[in-house]
C-alpha atoms as one frame of an Amber mdcrd trajectory, in Angstrom:
protein
  80.279  82.851 155.182  78.110  81.840 152.067  79.809  82.760 148.565  79.043
  85.074 145.731  80.146  84.462 142.392  79.909  87.558 140.014  79.764  86.988
 136.228  80.541  89.874 133.968  82.431  91.962 132.007  85.924  93.703 133.174
  86.918  97.401 132.665  85.170  99.245 129.803  83.271  97.830 127.317  81.362
  99.077 124.325  77.406  98.374 124.430  77.038  98.287 120.763  73.196  98.177
 121.043  73.340 101.778 122.270  76.741 103.120 121.198  77.920 103.752 124.769
  81.082 102.805 126.842  79.859 101.761 129.938  82.553 100.771 132.857  81.649
  97.561 133.947  84.369  97.851 136.951  82.007 100.824 138.388  79.364  98.463
 138.508  80.913  95.950 140.176  82.597  98.068 142.660  80.133 100.764 143.628
  77.133  98.835 143.412  77.288  94.829 143.111  79.859  94.237 145.527  78.881
  96.207 148.188  75.011  94.781 147.893  76.529  91.163 148.336  78.447  92.131
 151.239  75.536  93.611 152.886  73.719  90.727 152.573  76.252  88.682 154.292
  78.562  86.535 151.456  81.758  87.202 150.211  81.727  88.620 146.972  84.253
  87.560 143.840  84.993  88.081 140.411  86.929  86.061 138.250  89.761  89.101
 138.298  89.734  88.681 141.721  90.526  84.896 142.096  94.669  83.934 142.778
  95.207  80.940 141.032  97.960  79.219 139.813  97.445  77.088 135.675  94.223
  77.839 133.782  91.757  80.375 135.429  88.967  77.909 133.793  89.062  75.363
 136.955  88.250  77.621 139.614  85.746  79.790 137.556  83.739  76.580 136.591
  84.242  75.465 140.260  82.571  78.651 141.211  79.744  78.147 138.691  78.998
  75.172 140.682  79.821  75.351 144.092  78.626  79.061 145.209  75.755  79.660
 146.839  74.700  82.477 144.920  75.724  83.647 141.721  75.088  87.069 140.243
  75.181  87.412 136.317  75.486  91.400 134.736  74.661  90.582 131.028  75.489
  94.557 130.264  76.940  95.332 126.694  75.643  91.709 125.839  78.594  90.133
 127.009  79.378  87.132 125.497  81.239  85.050 128.283  78.995  86.608 130.854
  75.770  84.623 128.552  77.786  81.363 128.296  79.145  81.402 131.974  75.117
  81.898 132.951  74.243  78.863 130.940  76.599  76.893 132.399  75.453  77.674
 135.751  71.981  77.168 134.860  72.773  73.742 133.804  74.896  72.920 136.665
  71.860  74.806 139.801  68.659  74.597 139.520  68.272  77.996 141.756  70.006
  80.816 143.496  71.062  82.518 140.165  70.358  86.324 139.869  70.446  88.051
 136.599  70.911  91.901 136.067  72.120  94.268 133.284  71.786  97.674 132.508
  69.038  99.259 131.245  70.360  99.893 127.795  69.894  96.009 127.042  66.604
  96.263 125.170  66.355  93.005 123.349  67.148  89.839 125.653  67.821  86.476
 123.931  64.816  84.509 123.577  66.069  81.709 125.812  66.124  84.520 128.743
  63.567  87.176 128.263  61.212  85.115 130.232  63.282  85.381 133.407  63.555
  87.724 136.124  66.360  90.532 135.156  66.798  93.183 137.318  67.879  96.475
 135.454  69.967  99.227 136.617  71.056 102.411 134.725  74.671 103.426 134.173
  75.695 106.939 132.698  78.795 105.340 130.992  82.047 106.355 132.839  80.175
 106.704 135.998  76.795 105.757 138.027  74.769 108.468 139.521  74.796 108.125
 143.672  71.097 107.805 143.732  71.066 104.538 140.882  73.800 103.384 143.046
  71.965 103.124 146.518  68.329 102.205 144.838  70.064  99.107 143.239  72.309
  98.542 145.833  69.113  98.231 148.107  67.273  95.692 145.333  70.322  93.825
 144.985  70.885  93.080 148.941  67.401  91.955 149.125  67.058  89.787 146.199
  70.488  87.930 147.405  69.447  87.855 151.113  66.015  86.142 149.949  67.210
  83.435 147.779  70.562  82.760 150.198  68.364  82.073 153.246  65.652  79.703
 151.841  65.966  76.244 152.681  64.324  75.432 149.108  64.831  78.210 147.002
  62.390  78.585 143.838  63.915  77.349 140.501  65.535  79.790 138.448  67.087
  77.852 135.998  64.739  77.293 132.763  66.857  73.947 132.455  65.516  72.417
 135.797  62.010  74.601 135.012  61.623  72.980 131.896  63.469  69.890 132.291
  61.710  68.903 136.016  63.242  65.309 136.174  66.507  66.179 135.655  69.160
  65.692 138.448  71.305  68.043 139.419  75.108  67.076 139.694  76.184  65.989
 143.397  78.225  68.628 144.486  79.900  66.499 147.125  80.894  63.769 144.676
  82.347  66.088 142.486  84.436  67.798 144.847  85.755  64.395 146.043  86.430
  63.576 142.575  88.091  67.400 141.865  90.380  66.596 144.810  91.533  63.311
 143.462  92.566  64.550 140.273  94.583  67.557 141.895  96.489  64.523 143.709
  97.460  62.879 140.687 101.105  63.830 139.481 101.462  67.200 137.489 103.762
  69.488 136.108 104.798  71.887 139.092 103.260  75.296 138.380 104.646  78.663
 140.284 102.000  79.726 143.208 100.086  82.994 142.013 101.484  85.563 144.710
  98.290  87.591 146.093  99.119  90.700 144.648  99.468  89.108 141.054  95.776
  88.646 140.324  94.292  90.711 137.272  92.322  92.799 139.541  95.096  93.670
 142.096  97.449  94.758 139.066  94.706  97.049 137.256  94.188  98.750 140.668
  97.885  99.645 140.522  97.408 100.708 137.232  94.641 102.954 138.252  96.836
 104.744 141.048  99.729 104.929 138.298  97.505 106.871 135.758  96.164 109.095
 138.299  99.292 110.213 139.149 100.715 110.682 135.367 103.222 108.162 135.943
 102.370 106.558 132.298 105.586 104.920 132.328 104.602 102.349 135.418 101.087
 101.833 134.025 102.530 100.642 130.815 104.618  98.618 132.293 101.801  97.321
 134.688  99.613  96.682 131.614 101.947  94.822 129.719 102.424  92.427 132.577
  98.839  91.990 132.278  98.704  91.205 128.887 101.740  88.736 129.156  99.754
  86.835 131.783  96.710  86.580 129.432  98.921  85.394 126.695 100.407  82.963
 128.795  96.738  82.007 130.208  95.756  81.278 126.127  99.273  78.944 125.702
  98.146  77.115 128.694  94.889  76.466 127.266  95.738  75.238 124.223  98.909
  73.468 125.848  96.317  71.213 127.912  92.967  71.651 124.980  91.985  67.709
 123.883  90.929  69.688 120.619  92.300  72.530 118.632  91.911  76.123 120.296
  90.919  78.696 117.767  93.254  81.975 118.325  91.000  84.374 120.017  91.199
  87.942 119.429  92.996  90.164 122.437  90.808  91.808 125.073  89.847  94.993
 123.733  89.735  97.112 126.722  93.304  95.901 127.850  94.901  96.955 124.078
  93.048 100.225 124.736  94.508 101.175 128.017  97.698  99.995 127.045  97.664
 102.170 124.062  96.429 105.066 125.841  99.133 105.122 128.108 101.626 104.210
 125.598 101.215 107.440 124.090 101.319 109.277 126.743 104.410 108.280 128.153
 106.225 109.636 125.300 108.986 106.660 125.873 111.588 106.593 124.259 110.402
 109.336 122.055 107.099 111.040 121.689 106.927 109.763 118.202 107.536 106.158
 119.195 105.451 105.899 121.614 102.650 106.956 119.499 103.572 104.622 116.477
 103.635 101.515 119.357 100.057 103.138 120.531  99.018 102.846 116.884 100.080
  99.274 116.026  98.134  98.133 119.573  95.031  99.885 118.198  95.604  98.335
 114.844  95.183  94.742 116.097  91.301  95.874 116.461  90.580  97.155 112.977
  89.715 100.546 113.865  88.968 101.109 109.865  86.032  99.091 110.336  85.542
  99.185 114.125  82.127 100.378 115.513  83.970 100.495 119.235  83.900 104.412
 119.785  86.571 103.827 122.767  88.825 102.177 119.772  87.822 105.251 117.680
  88.426 107.949 119.932  91.903 106.463 120.927  92.995 105.951 117.114  91.769
 109.739 116.657  93.942 110.873 119.516  96.978 108.796 118.123  96.762 110.168
 114.540  96.136 113.737 115.737  99.201 113.890 117.838 101.021 112.357 114.565
  99.811 115.251 112.753 101.067 117.567 115.476 104.385 116.086 115.215 105.044
 115.644 111.355 102.433 117.880 109.817 101.568 114.910 107.552  97.848 115.937
 106.101  97.342 112.147 105.989  97.595 111.802 109.713  95.030 114.541 110.257
  92.701 113.072 107.635  92.524 110.114 109.681  92.019 111.710 112.926  89.264
 113.262 111.555  87.418 110.020 110.198  88.092 108.608 112.838  86.245 110.988
 115.469  83.485 111.614 112.913  82.811 108.074 112.885  82.680 108.055 116.856
  80.585 111.203 116.759  78.039 109.675 114.649  77.793 106.114 116.605  77.821
 107.507 120.077  76.793 111.076 119.657  79.249 111.987 122.497  80.922 115.140
 123.650  84.216 113.622 123.209  84.178 112.411 119.903  82.556 115.840 118.860
  84.488 118.232 120.313  87.709 116.583 119.080  86.133 116.482 115.725  85.381
 120.131 115.488  88.744 121.282 116.733  90.413 118.790 113.657  87.944 120.358
 111.545  89.615 123.927 111.943  92.983 122.454 111.702  92.052 121.372 108.330
  90.549 124.162 107.092  93.566 126.429 107.917  95.799 124.086 105.989  93.988
 123.931 102.869  94.412 125.956  99.849  90.990 125.474  98.491  88.857 128.117
 100.068  85.672 126.422  99.292  86.688 123.350 101.556  88.016 124.916 104.300
  84.920 127.000 104.552  83.259 123.925 104.811  85.093 122.722 107.724  85.071
 125.413 109.297  81.117 125.434 108.846  80.749 121.906 109.882  83.224 122.705
 112.769  80.631 125.500 114.164  77.412 122.849 113.613  79.476 120.460 115.395
  79.724 122.632 118.637  76.664 123.571 118.540  75.874 119.830 119.135  78.586
 119.334 121.471  76.855 122.186 123.938  73.366 120.704 123.847  74.812 117.305
 124.527  76.363 118.874 127.510  73.552 120.523 128.670  71.485 117.278 128.620
  74.432 115.694 130.726  74.172 118.274 133.155  70.627 118.039 133.497  70.314
 114.088 133.848  73.292 113.805 136.380  72.917 116.612 139.018  75.800 117.249
 141.298  75.615 115.114 144.347  75.764 115.998 148.121  79.601 116.052 148.764
  78.236 115.083 152.436  76.469 112.197 151.476  78.778 110.106 148.965  81.591
 108.091 149.677  85.177 109.942 148.557  85.444 107.399 145.499  81.986 107.920
 144.113  82.546 111.719 144.287  85.787 111.465 142.526  84.499 109.324 139.364
  81.475 111.965 139.374  84.103 114.944 139.031  86.426 113.041 136.311  83.208
 112.824 134.144  81.845 115.933 135.008  85.362 118.059 134.232  85.735 116.368
 130.732  81.832 117.283 130.020  82.288 121.184 131.520  85.989 121.492 129.494
  84.088 120.301 126.417  81.271 122.539 126.972  84.244 125.167 127.470  85.910
 124.668 124.470  82.745 124.809 122.546  81.839 128.011 123.685  85.522 129.321
 122.412  84.954 127.629 119.303  81.253 129.727 118.739  82.966 132.761 119.980
  80.858 132.912 123.179  83.881 134.040 125.593  81.655 134.879 128.772  80.126
 131.443 128.599  83.333 129.751 127.601  85.362 131.542 130.571  82.554 130.763
 133.279  82.500 127.180 132.259  86.616 127.262 132.504  86.588 128.529 135.837
  83.738 125.933 136.943  85.723 123.060 135.525  89.161 124.088 136.693  87.965
 124.454 140.054  86.881 120.634 140.023  89.726 119.330 138.178  90.372 116.056
 140.405  93.381 115.521 138.709  96.427 118.666 137.849  97.062 117.146 134.374
  93.639 117.364 132.908  93.640 121.209 133.447  96.514 121.329 131.523  95.537
 119.166 128.488  92.144 121.591 128.355  94.435 124.953 128.227  96.306 123.294
 125.733  93.808 122.722 123.524  92.158 125.779 124.290  95.186 127.688 123.218
  95.799 125.776 119.735  92.122 126.485 119.128  92.192 130.072 119.685  94.972
 130.104 117.265  93.242 128.580 114.349  89.948 130.567 115.166  92.112 134.084
 114.273  92.682 133.113 110.910  88.822 132.232 109.905  88.262 131.247 106.138
  85.047 133.397 106.098  87.024 136.244 104.957  87.004 134.869 101.674  83.498
 134.738 101.387  82.250 137.404  98.573  78.988 139.384  98.501
């Protein structure tokens, strides 16, 4: 069977061009891999490779030997762009470039190459778009994989027509000879210890609310990645500069750490604070980091009642909301403004926070309405259970945020209708309890409005 190697980021990545967070795993699992397999090729991404030693070796081998490479440049992923360049240098043809349509300005070196685009919703991809792009990508993979003399798609070989590509057979022989040389023993990698397999176990544990198991698995992945860096540094002939850790991994680890409340809630929050601090949240434009930073400090404030924690949470959610213009940061920003208004002794400051919270909720209602309009509910009989579950995870939080906004605006009938709809479709039980807890706290804050201090 012919092979296809997919070059792209993993997990959730922030697209700084649009301020959105895209779940690239959804792009891979729902569109790219099914499309490639429908074309009759086996499909693999770097996180699915079973290997011992440094991942660079099998990665470069795939970039050279794969019959087809699909490179997804969404979120302007630096590694994906670099690996695309390596592929273009090694092979004159059979490379397909794709990206999410939020990618508006392509680098000069690739802006004259065919790039197929798809539309991502952030947390999910609409069913119609999944099916449309699958069909398009399957057709493209079939066409280039079945041609005996495929057209050149590498600008390197297009603009340097006399350049000869490397002889794959000769390189393979040399690689086999190199492997035969005496080396330090390496423990074999078990199939269930790939990055992808472990992340699936994290997803399963998190769906069950088993935060301690999810934390243990993510810690294992983090240590694997640290060991990978150490091996690279040990085997490098030049100095390897230390690189920041993968933000997606740190974000997920911080989330499950504070959710675990282990060994105590405050200690778990403090540990999550230290993890997030590695990504410099005070200057970060990553809205996922800012949202988590806000969540951690919101909970630290609830435990300690220290105003500094509350102010830090408000700053994070406010920055995230203005960068991303999203319901999540917006609804939490509004809630915390009410929380601070209830603590302030300066009536003018309290009234200002109260009014700003109301204005923010009006924006959140509009954002939620626009989301529902752009993302209609799919027909349950026409989509796979996984796609349907992913859709309702996002749908639930949008609907719950809309309900909370209506509560804050004193539109009780609309709030109850939205809550009933959200609870009826909640994919996981902990979601409902989280919403109920937030709504109860908000109603308590609204009972003592600072607007009573306004004089005629």
